[in-house]
MARVEX-239938 format. One record per residue (C-alpha): y, x, z negated. Coordinates in steps of 0.5 Angstrom, whole numbers, padded with zeros to 4 digits, always signed. Layout:
YXZ/...
//
This chain:
-0075+0027-0103/-0069+0022-0104/-0068+0019-0111/-0069+0012-0112/-0063+0008-0114/-0067+0005-0120/-0071+0011-0122/-0067+0017-0121/-0073+0022-0121/-0078+0017-0117/-0079+0016-0110/-0074+0012-0106/-0075+0005-0106/-0077+0002-0100/-0074-0005-0102/-0067-0002-0104/-0061-0006-0100/-0060-0003-0094/-0052-0002-0091/-0051-0007-0085/-0050-0004-0079/-0043-0004-0076/-0042-0009-0071/-0042-0007-0064/-0036-0008-0059/-0037-0013-0054/-0034-0012-0047/-0028-0016-0046/-0030-0022-0041/-0022-0022-0039/-0022-0014-0036/-0027-0015-0031/-0024-0021-0027/-0017-0018-0028/-0019-0012-0025/-0022-0016-0019/-0015-0020-0019/-0011-0013-0019/-0015-0010-0013/-0015-0016-0009/-0008-0017-0009/-0006-0010-0009/-0010-0010-0002/-0006-0016+0000/+0000-0012-0001/-0002-0005+0002/-0004-0010+0008/+0002-0013+0009/+0006-0006+0008/+0001-0003+0014/+0002-0009+0018/+0010-0007+0019/+0008+0000+0020/+0003-0001+0026/+0006-0007+0029/+0012-0010+0027/+0017-0005+0027/+0014-0001+0033/+0014-0008+0037/+0021-0009+0035/+0023-0002+0037/+0022-0004+0044/+0026-0010+0044/+0034-0010+0044/+0038-0009+0038/+0040-0017+0038/+0033-0019+0038/+0031-0014+0032/+0036-0017+0028/+0034-0024+0029/+0027-0022+0028/+0028-0018+0022/+0032-0024+0019/+0027-0029+0020/+0022-0025+0017/+0026-0023+0011/+0028-0031+0010/+0020-0033+0011/+0018-0028+0006/+0023-0029+0001/+0022-0036+0001/+0014-0036+0000/+0012-0037-0007/+0005-0034-0005/+0008-0028-0003/+0012-0028-0010/+0006-0029-0014/+0001-0024-0010/+0008-0019-0011/+0008-0020-0018/+0001-0021-0021/-0001-0014-0017/+0003-0011-0022/+0002-0015-0028/-0006-0016-0027/-0007-0008-0026/-0002-0006-0033/-0006-0012-0037/-0013-0009-0035/-0011-0002-0037/-0009-0004-0043/-0015-0008-0045/-0020-0003-0043/-0016+0003-0047/-0016-0002-0053/-0024-0003-0052/-0025+0005-0052/-0026+0005-0044/-0021+0011-0043/-0023+0013-0036/-0022+0006-0033/-0016+0005-0037/-0013+0012-0034/-0015+0010-0027/-0012+0003-0028/-0006+0006-0031/-0005+0011-0025/-0005+0005-0020/+0000+0001-0024/+0005+0007-0024/+0004+0008-0016/+0005+0001-0015/+0011+0001-0020/+0014+0007-0016/+0013+0002-0009/+0017-0003-0013/+0023+0001-0015/+0023+0003-0008/+0023-0004-0005/+0028-0006-0010/+0033+0000-0009/+0032+0001-0002/+0029-0004+0002/+0032-0011-0001/+0039-0008+0000/+0038-0007+0007/+0035-0014+0008/+0041-0017+0005/+0046-0013+0009/+0042-0015+0015/+0043-0022+0013/+0050-0022+0012/+0051-0020+0019/+0050-0028+0020/+0048-0031+0027/+0046-0025+0032/+0049-0028+0037/+0056-0027+0035/+0054-0019+0032/+0058-0014+0036/+0056-0008+0032/+0049-0006+0031/+0049+0000+0027/+0045-0003+0022/+0039-0003+0026/+0039+0005+0026/+0039+0005+0019/+0033+0000+0019/+0030+0005+0024/+0031+0011+0020/+0031+0009+0013/+0027+0002+0012/+0022+0004+0016/+0021+0011+0013/+0021+0007+0006/+0016+0002+0008/+0011+0008+0010/+0012+0010+0003/+0010+0004+0000/+0004+0003+0005/+0002+0010+0002/+0003+0008-0005/+0000+0001-0005/-0007+0004-0001/-0007+0010-0006/-0007+0005-0012/-0012+0001-0008/-0017+0007-0008/-0015+0008-0016/-0017+0001-0017/-0023+0001-0014/-0026+0007-0017/-0024+0004-0024/-0028-0002-0022/-0034+0002-0021/-0032+0006-0028/-0031-0001-0032/-0038-0003-0029/-0042+0003-0032/-0038+0002-0039/-0039-0005-0039/-0047-0004-0037/-0048+0002-0042/-0045-0002-0048/-0050-0003-0053/-0051-0011-0054/-0049-0014-0061/-0055-0013-0066/-0058-0020-0068/-0057-0022-0075/-0062-0020-0080/-0065-0023-0086/-0063-0019-0093/-0068-0015-0096/-0072-0018-0102/-0069-0016-0108/-0073-0014-0114/-0070-0013-0121/-0070-0006-0124/-0077-0003-0127/-0078-0004-0134/-0084-0001-0138/-0088-0006-0141/-0088-0006-0149/-0093-0009-0154/
//
């Protein structure tokens, strides 16, 4: 039998003050939209690299070297000057990383882990882009007017190195996209299972300590 706070040897007082329950953590309103944004932008990046793999580069391989150089110079110039591409290119990493951090802080460890894996895969794709593909693009731009070029040895570099690393970027982005899709599912489950915050309750009535009557 529990002890009475006012009468140590008596039964428990039903009107004794009860400690307030711990407030439940509300699900973040930011993580869900961030995960949707990262999934969409990652899908766009994967689609862009995939398009080069299955149509653009095989199509250019059927042309002569001069047309190959001219077309790739035009493609690179358009992409480099596209603000929309730059936005998607950067947001895919920032949104994924931020969502992973927010889910981790909310205690949703599984969604945070899959988002972190997606961010890591995309980071590898970025490193390949900046260390291999962009330097080759710059070399191609330095050739100048394709009509005046006499040495097209760089085309072999593109067909051997640039196209191979682009396939790697496609695989990395598609894998990251799959991780984000699974992360969205786990995040939805974690959010649906989160307890709703308890409504504030009125404090119990307070009664003064019992004192025996004296005559």
